[in-house]
C-alpha positions as CSV (number, residue, x, y, z in Angstrom):
1,M,-33.5,10.4,24.0
2,A,-29.8,11.3,24.3
3,E,-27.7,10.1,27.2
4,T,-25.9,12.9,29.1
5,I,-22.6,12.7,30.7
6,H,-20.1,15.2,32.1
7,T,-17.1,14.0,30.1
8,L,-16.9,11.6,27.2
9,V,-13.6,9.9,26.3
10,I,-13.4,8.5,22.8
11,G,-10.9,5.6,22.4
12,G,-10.1,2.8,24.8
13,G,-6.4,2.3,24.1
14,Q,-3.5,3.4,26.3
15,A,-4.5,7.1,26.0
16,G,-8.2,6.4,26.8
17,V,-7.4,4.2,29.7
18,A,-5.0,6.8,31.1
19,A,-7.6,9.5,30.7
20,S,-10.3,7.5,32.4
21,T,-8.0,6.7,35.3
22,H,-7.2,10.3,36.0
23,L,-10.8,11.4,35.5
24,Q,-11.8,8.8,38.1
25,K,-9.2,10.0,40.5
26,Q,-10.6,13.5,40.1
27,G,-14.1,12.4,40.7
28,V,-15.3,13.4,37.2
29,A,-18.3,11.5,35.9
30,H,-17.4,10.1,32.5
31,V,-17.6,7.2,30.1
32,V,-15.1,5.8,27.6
33,L,-16.3,4.5,24.2
34,E,-14.1,1.9,22.4
35,R,-15.1,0.7,19.0
36,S,-13.7,-2.8,19.5
37,R,-11.8,-4.2,22.5
38,I,-9.5,-2.4,25.0
39,A,-6.1,-1.8,23.3
40,E,-7.4,-3.4,20.1
41,R,-4.6,-2.0,17.9
42,W,-2.0,-3.9,20.0
43,R,-4.0,-7.0,19.3
44,S,-4.9,-6.9,15.6
45,E,-2.9,-4.2,14.0
46,R,0.6,-5.4,14.9
47,W,2.6,-8.3,13.6
48,D,2.6,-11.6,15.5
49,N,6.1,-11.3,17.1
50,L,6.0,-7.6,18.0
51,V,7.4,-6.7,21.4
52,A,7.6,-3.3,23.1
53,N,10.5,-1.1,22.1
54,G,11.1,-0.1,25.7
55,P,11.8,-2.5,28.7
56,A,9.0,-3.5,31.1
57,W,10.1,-1.0,33.8
58,H,9.6,1.8,31.4
59,D,6.8,1.1,28.9
60,R,4.0,1.1,31.5
61,F,1.8,3.3,33.7
62,P,3.3,4.4,37.0
63,D,0.4,2.8,38.9
64,A,1.1,-0.8,37.8
65,T,4.1,-2.9,36.9
66,F,4.5,-6.0,34.7
67,D,4.8,-8.3,37.8
68,D,5.5,-11.4,35.7
69,L,8.3,-9.9,33.7
70,D,11.9,-9.1,34.4
71,P,12.1,-5.2,34.5
72,E,14.6,-5.3,31.5
73,E,12.4,-7.7,29.5
74,F,10.4,-6.5,26.5
75,A,6.6,-7.2,26.7
76,T,4.9,-9.0,23.9
77,K,2.0,-7.3,22.2
78,E,-0.4,-9.7,23.8
79,R,1.0,-9.0,27.2
80,I,0.7,-5.3,26.7
81,A,-3.0,-5.6,25.6
82,E,-3.6,-7.8,28.7
83,Y,-1.9,-5.2,30.9
84,F,-4.3,-2.4,29.8
85,E,-7.4,-4.7,30.0
86,T,-6.4,-5.9,33.5
87,F,-5.6,-2.3,34.5
88,A,-9.0,-1.1,33.5
89,K,-10.8,-4.0,35.0
90,D,-9.1,-3.7,38.4
91,R,-10.0,-0.1,38.6
92,K,-13.6,-0.6,37.3
93,L,-13.1,2.0,34.7
94,P,-16.4,2.9,32.8
95,I,-15.3,1.6,29.4
96,R,-17.9,0.5,26.9
97,T,-16.5,-1.7,24.2
98,G,-18.0,-2.4,20.8
99,V,-19.3,1.2,20.5
100,T,-18.2,3.3,17.5
101,V,-18.5,7.1,17.4
102,T,-19.6,8.1,13.9
103,K,-19.9,11.8,14.4
104,L,-18.9,14.4,17.0
105,E,-20.3,17.9,16.8
106,C,-20.8,21.0,18.9
107,L,-24.1,21.4,20.8
108,G,-24.4,24.7,22.5
109,S,-21.6,24.9,25.0
110,G,-21.1,21.2,24.9
111,F,-20.9,18.3,22.4
112,R,-23.1,15.7,20.7
113,A,-21.6,12.3,19.8
114,T,-23.6,10.0,17.5
115,T,-22.6,6.4,18.2
116,S,-23.5,2.9,17.1
117,A,-25.3,2.6,20.5
118,G,-27.2,6.0,20.4
119,V,-26.5,9.6,21.1
120,I,-24.5,11.0,24.0
121,E,-24.3,14.6,25.0
122,A,-21.3,15.8,27.1
123,E,-19.9,19.0,28.5
124,N,-16.4,17.8,27.7
125,V,-14.8,15.4,25.3
126,I,-11.3,13.9,25.3
127,V,-10.4,12.4,21.9
128,A,-8.0,9.5,22.7
129,T,-8.0,7.6,19.4
130,G,-4.2,7.6,19.2
131,P,-1.5,8.3,16.6
132,F,-2.0,5.1,14.4
133,Q,-5.2,6.1,12.6
134,K,-5.0,6.0,8.8
135,P,-2.1,4.0,7.2
136,L,-0.1,5.8,4.6
137,I,0.4,3.6,1.5
138,P,1.9,5.3,-1.5
139,T,0.1,4.4,-4.7
140,V,3.4,4.0,-6.5
141,V,3.7,0.3,-7.6
142,T,0.8,-0.7,-9.8
143,D,1.7,-4.3,-10.5
144,P,-1.3,-6.5,-9.5
145,G,1.0,-9.5,-9.3
146,I,2.8,-8.0,-6.2
147,T,1.2,-8.3,-2.8
148,Q,1.2,-4.9,-1.1
149,M,0.3,-4.1,2.5
150,H,1.0,-1.5,5.2
151,S,3.1,-2.6,8.1
152,N,-0.1,-2.7,10.3
153,G,-1.4,-5.5,8.1
154,Y,1.8,-7.7,8.2
155,K,1.5,-10.7,10.5
156,N,4.4,-13.1,9.8
157,P,6.7,-14.4,7.0
158,D,4.6,-17.4,6.3
159,A,1.6,-15.2,5.5
160,L,3.4,-13.6,2.6
161,P,3.7,-15.2,-0.9
162,A,6.9,-17.0,-1.6
163,G,9.7,-14.8,-3.0
164,A,11.7,-11.8,-2.1
165,V,10.2,-8.9,0.0
166,L,10.7,-5.2,-0.3
167,V,10.2,-3.2,3.0
168,V,9.8,0.5,2.5
169,G,10.6,2.5,5.6
170,A,13.3,1.8,8.2
171,G,11.9,3.1,11.4
172,A,11.2,0.7,14.3
173,S,8.5,-1.3,12.4
174,G,10.3,-1.5,9.0
175,S,13.7,-2.4,10.4
176,Q,12.3,-5.0,12.7
177,I,10.1,-6.6,10.0
178,A,13.0,-6.7,7.6
179,E,15.1,-8.5,10.2
180,E,12.4,-11.0,11.0
181,L,12.0,-11.8,7.3
182,V,15.7,-12.4,6.7
183,R,15.9,-14.5,9.8
184,A,13.1,-16.6,8.2
185,G,15.2,-17.2,5.1
186,R,13.6,-14.6,2.9
187,R,15.5,-12.4,0.4
188,V,14.9,-8.9,1.7
189,Y,15.4,-5.4,0.4
190,I,14.8,-2.3,2.7
191,S,14.3,1.3,1.6
192,I,15.9,3.6,4.1
193,G,15.1,7.2,4.6
194,P,16.2,9.8,7.3
195,H,16.2,8.2,10.7
196,D,17.6,8.3,14.2
197,R,19.1,5.1,15.7
198,P,19.9,5.4,19.4
199,P,21.9,2.6,21.1
200,R,19.7,-0.1,22.6
201,R,21.9,0.0,25.8
202,Y,25.0,1.9,26.7
203,R,27.1,1.7,29.8
204,G,24.6,-0.6,31.4
205,K,21.5,1.6,30.9
206,D,18.8,1.3,28.3
207,F,18.4,4.0,25.7
208,V,15.1,5.1,27.2
209,W,16.9,5.8,30.5
210,W,19.4,7.9,28.7
211,L,16.9,9.9,26.7
212,G,15.0,10.6,30.0
213,N,18.0,11.7,31.9
214,L,19.3,13.8,29.0
215,G,16.0,15.6,28.9
216,K,15.1,14.4,25.3
217,W,11.7,12.9,26.2
218,N,10.6,16.4,27.4
219,A,11.6,18.2,24.2
220,K,8.6,20.5,23.3
221,A,8.9,20.3,19.5
222,P,11.0,18.5,16.9
223,D,14.0,20.3,15.6
224,P,13.3,22.1,12.3
225,G,13.4,19.6,9.5
226,T,13.2,16.6,11.7
227,E,9.4,16.2,11.9
228,H,9.4,13.1,9.6
229,I,12.6,11.4,11.0
230,T,11.8,8.0,12.4
231,I,13.5,6.1,15.2
232,A,15.2,2.7,14.3
233,V,15.1,0.8,17.6
234,S,14.2,-2.8,18.5
235,G,13.3,-4.8,21.5
236,A,13.2,-8.0,19.5
237,Y,15.4,-11.0,20.2
238,G,16.2,-9.6,23.7
239,G,16.8,-6.1,22.4
240,H,19.7,-4.8,20.3
241,T,20.9,-1.7,18.6
242,M,19.4,-1.4,15.1
243,D,22.6,-1.2,13.0
244,F,22.0,-1.3,9.3
245,R,25.6,-2.6,8.8
246,R,24.5,-5.7,10.7
247,L,21.3,-6.1,8.5
248,A,23.5,-5.9,5.4
249,A,25.8,-8.6,6.8
250,Q,22.7,-10.8,7.4
251,G,21.9,-10.5,3.6
252,I,19.5,-7.6,3.4
253,T,20.1,-5.2,0.5
254,L,19.9,-1.6,1.7
255,L,18.3,1.0,-0.7
256,G,17.7,4.7,-0.6
257,R,14.3,6.3,-0.5
258,A,11.7,4.8,-2.9
259,G,10.8,7.0,-5.8
260,A,9.0,6.7,-9.1
261,Y,7.8,3.4,-10.7
262,A,7.3,2.6,-14.3
263,D,7.4,-0.5,-16.5
264,G,8.2,-2.8,-13.6
265,V,11.1,-0.7,-12.4
266,L,11.2,1.1,-9.0
267,Q,13.7,4.0,-8.7
268,F,15.6,4.9,-5.5
269,A,17.1,8.2,-4.5
270,P,20.9,8.5,-4.3
271,D,20.6,9.4,-0.6
272,L,21.4,6.0,1.1
273,T,24.9,7.0,2.2
274,T,23.7,10.3,3.6
275,N,20.8,8.6,5.5
276,I,23.1,6.0,7.0
277,E,25.8,8.5,8.0
278,N,23.2,10.8,9.6
279,G,21.8,7.9,11.5
280,D,25.4,7.1,12.7
281,R,25.8,10.7,13.7
282,N,22.7,10.6,15.8
283,Y,23.9,7.3,17.4
284,L,27.3,8.8,18.3
285,S,25.8,12.0,19.6
286,V,23.8,10.1,22.1
287,L,26.9,8.3,23.3
288,E,28.8,11.5,23.6
289,E,26.0,13.2,25.5
290,A,25.7,10.2,27.8
291,D,29.4,10.2,28.5
292,A,29.2,13.9,29.3
293,Y,26.2,13.4,31.6
294,A,27.8,10.5,33.4
295,K,31.0,12.5,34.0
296,A,29.1,15.6,35.2
297,Q,26.9,13.5,37.6
298,G,29.8,11.4,38.8
299,L,28.0,8.2,37.8
300,D,30.0,5.0,38.3
301,L,29.0,3.3,35.0
302,P,31.3,1.0,33.0
303,E,32.8,2.7,30.0
304,E,32.1,1.3,26.5
305,R,34.7,2.9,24.2
306,E,34.1,0.1,21.7
307,A,30.6,1.3,21.2
308,H,32.0,4.4,19.5
309,V,33.7,2.3,16.8
310,L,31.6,1.8,13.6
311,G,32.6,-0.6,10.9
312,P,33.0,0.2,7.2
313,L,29.9,0.9,5.2
314,P,28.7,-2.2,3.3
315,D,29.0,-2.5,-0.5
316,C,25.3,-2.0,-1.0
317,V,25.7,1.5,0.6
318,T,28.9,2.6,-1.2
319,N,27.6,1.2,-4.5
320,P,23.9,1.7,-4.1
321,T,21.2,0.3,-6.3
322,L,19.3,3.2,-7.9
323,S,16.8,1.2,-9.8
324,L,15.3,-2.2,-9.3
325,N,13.3,-4.4,-11.7
326,L,10.9,-6.0,-9.2
327,K,10.2,-9.0,-11.3
328,E,13.8,-9.8,-12.0
329,A,14.6,-9.3,-8.3
330,G,11.9,-11.9,-7.5
331,I,9.9,-9.5,-5.3
332,S,6.5,-10.9,-4.6
333,A,5.5,-8.6,-1.7
334,I,6.0,-5.0,-0.6
335,I,5.5,-3.9,3.0
336,W,5.0,-0.2,3.3
337,A,6.3,0.8,6.8
338,T,5.5,4.4,5.9
339,G,3.6,5.6,8.9
340,F,0.2,7.0,9.5
341,K,-1.8,10.2,9.1
342,P,-4.7,11.6,11.2
343,D,-8.2,10.5,10.5
344,F,-10.6,12.8,12.3
345,G,-13.2,13.0,9.5
346,W,-15.9,12.0,12.0
347,I,-15.3,15.2,14.0
348,E,-17.6,17.8,12.3
349,I,-16.0,20.8,14.0
350,D,-13.8,23.5,12.3
351,L,-10.7,22.6,14.2
352,F,-8.2,21.1,11.9
353,C,-5.2,22.2,9.9
354,E,-4.6,21.3,6.3
355,D,-2.6,18.2,7.2
356,G,-5.6,17.0,9.3
357,R,-4.0,17.6,12.7
358,P,-6.1,19.4,15.3
359,R,-5.2,22.9,16.5
360,H,-4.4,22.7,20.1
361,K,-1.9,23.7,22.8
362,D,-0.7,20.8,24.8
363,G,-3.9,18.9,24.1
364,V,-6.2,21.8,24.9
365,S,-8.1,22.6,21.7
366,E,-9.3,26.0,20.7
367,I,-12.9,24.7,21.2
368,P,-13.6,25.0,25.0
369,G,-14.2,21.6,26.5
370,L,-12.6,19.6,23.7
371,Y,-9.2,17.9,24.4
372,F,-6.8,15.5,22.7
373,V,-4.4,13.0,24.3
374,G,-2.0,10.3,22.9
375,L,-0.9,12.2,19.8
376,P,2.7,12.6,18.8
377,W,4.3,15.8,20.2
378,L,1.0,16.7,22.0
379,S,3.0,18.4,24.8
380,C,6.4,16.9,24.3
381,R,8.3,14.2,22.5
382,G,7.1,11.5,24.9
383,S,3.4,12.2,24.5
384,A,2.5,9.3,22.2
385,F,4.2,6.7,24.5
386,I,2.4,4.8,27.3
387,W,3.9,6.9,30.1
388,G,3.7,10.1,28.1
389,A,-0.1,9.7,27.5
390,W,-0.4,9.1,31.3
391,K,1.2,12.4,32.1
392,D,-0.8,14.3,29.6
393,A,-4.0,12.7,30.7
394,E,-3.3,13.6,34.3
395,R,-2.9,17.2,33.4
396,L,-6.0,17.4,31.2
397,A,-8.1,15.6,33.8
398,G,-7.0,18.2,36.3
399,L,-8.1,21.0,33.9
400,I,-11.5,19.4,33.4
401,A,-12.0,19.0,37.2
402,A,-11.1,22.6,37.7
403,P,-12.8,24.6,34.9
404,G,-11.3,27.9,34.0
405,Q,-7.7,26.8,34.2
406,A,-7.5,25.6,30.6
407,A,-5.9,28.1,28.3
408,S,-6.9,27.9,24.6
409,P,-4.3,28.1,22.0
410,S,-3.2,31.6,21.0
């Protein structure tokens, strides 16, 4: 016999914990199902030395601080997982761990979820499985002698075979992994595509403070053509601006976007200079907007004119490598820091676009009673972040508690 519940939350990461908290505040009977442990991806699908990309005062829920950390410190992945687990325990959130949802389907005006622990029927469902679902690994390099993995499978330099390493992708994960590898004495190559690279700190404030005050976190949709642009930023080693000139000076060879592979040779697009210069342009634009904001608001913040001065492009950028014989370069491993794609195959409801993303408006799907939280650009640029999921979950819980207020997508 099926268990019945008013609202079912699927996923016990940051989005699921946020959803449960707000449903609890609204007095909505619910249960959260998590296939492993709370915040499992922070535990097992990140590399050993990962830290948050935002400081402790920012990358958290409003209802609880990291009391053991300096507000400007960057929490380790273990500390973040502990934070969510403690948060849920302290509030006695109804989270059931070790329960996998294998199928979700409509049932009359509600839903039926088939799980590893039985069937649950619910009036409402919040899908909170997060943005990091199915790793994207291009099937380009076919050499069985080269170890290949996605960035979510990388752990540390010692876990890789001896030799040089190629990192493909220069967002937060790729650039941080490349730096960790070169600091460990590895020969490193990194393939760089279009990216933004905000300053880590400017005029005494972290970049997350600037993006918030400049209104960038609340942007409703990415600018046309920028949907696949990553952000190169790091909280590692105390936090610093991710400058590819510095990585080149450390010994990393910068390459353009990876292309075709044949006969042991990988091709690279002649776009490296363009990508670096566009990243520089983004960096300088943040500084200029920050200066204008500080002046308009009359903020007494120390000026940093030197931050506007960029050094010359390194030789590997001005004279880029367009093809690389992987064996001759001594490359024994490739880390694909190439992002993720949605994986909602277990939801047997006609709701998804060709790219696998659900049709919704600010997390409210076109199927009454079915909601999503924690996805990139769900309602704004900040939706996939800890505090962004919190805000979206609060709004969706309010809609569930007050039926009739949710507007379906047009």
